[in-house]
C-alpha positions, 0 to 999 in steps of 0.5 A: 498498770493501766491508764494510758491515753494516746491522742493528738497533741493539739487536743486536751483531755483527761488521763485514761487508758486509751490511745486515740489517733484522730477517731481511733481509740485503744487501751494500753498497759504500762510496762515501766516508767518509759514503756507501754504495751498495746495492740499493733492494730491500734497504732501500726499505721501511726507515727509519733507526730501528735501522739501522747500518753496520759495515765493515772485516772479511772475517770476521764474528767479527772486530772492526768499525767501526760507524756509525748511518745518518742518511738513506736515499735510494732511486732515485725510479723504483724500483718492484718488480717488475721490479727496475729502478732497483734502487739506493739511497744511505745517509748515515752520521751519522759518517764512517768512518775509512779504513784498509787495511781500509776504503776507497772504491770506484772509480765508472765514468763515466756510461754507461761501457761494459764488454765482454761476456766481461770477467773480473769479481769478485763478493763477498758474505756471502750463502749459499754453496750452493743448499741455503742454507748460510750463511757468516761469511766474505766470499767472492770469485769470478770471473765473466764479463760476459755478452753483453747480447743473449744475457742478454736472450734468455735471460731473455725466453725463460725468464721473459718478463723484459726486461733493460734497458740499465740492467742487466748480467749475469754468471756463469761458464758452466763452473761454478756460482759467483757471487751468491747469496741474501743478496748483494743490493746487493753489488759486481760489479767489473772491474779494481777498477771498480764496474760492477754491484750484485747485483740478482736471479736467475732464480727458483727459482735462488737462486744464479747458475747455469751456464745463467742469469747473475745480473742486476746494476744497471749502475752506470755508468747511475747515475753522474750520479745518484749524484754529484748525490744525494751532494751533496744528502744 
């Protein structure tokens, strides 16, 4: 499902689930052998020159599969800030070879709901502390889907940010763990279903906090968009 790493073609490195353009990193998710999905924030100003995808490891020092990116398709209404419609598709020049380490994700139906309080998983190769500690290993943690009304109130009161229906929030209200800087575009899953893509947090918190959850693009709001545009590109 996860395991894509986008980076300059003149760099060599192990397979991961991040995208890297110059100094920018972000996670991605495999949709099928030719397509991946990520946050628009990661690649909206990029082009395909020098971009490639790697997949198939949880350790950046291990071997990987690598594919050049043929096409980038950013959501038509993405316009930061705020980070609404934070979603983009990538098409690879050659197909990935699926294996026990490389596989596709399960997409939700259009507007399929997920209940607040549901246990979710978030994973990525981003930093692992607010001090900026980096890692070469994929980290996976449990979070809890935040009640939508509660998330709206938190962000409105703290920063006058409107949380839309096309977004979903998650954290652990008992201990600080979750998405951090470098995890943008990575997966939030519930029972193996892709429900969110890491989008943003409340500045200056660069990691998900107990008080304020991370905000994710709600994938079910874009399921029809994903399926329609996969056929086009």
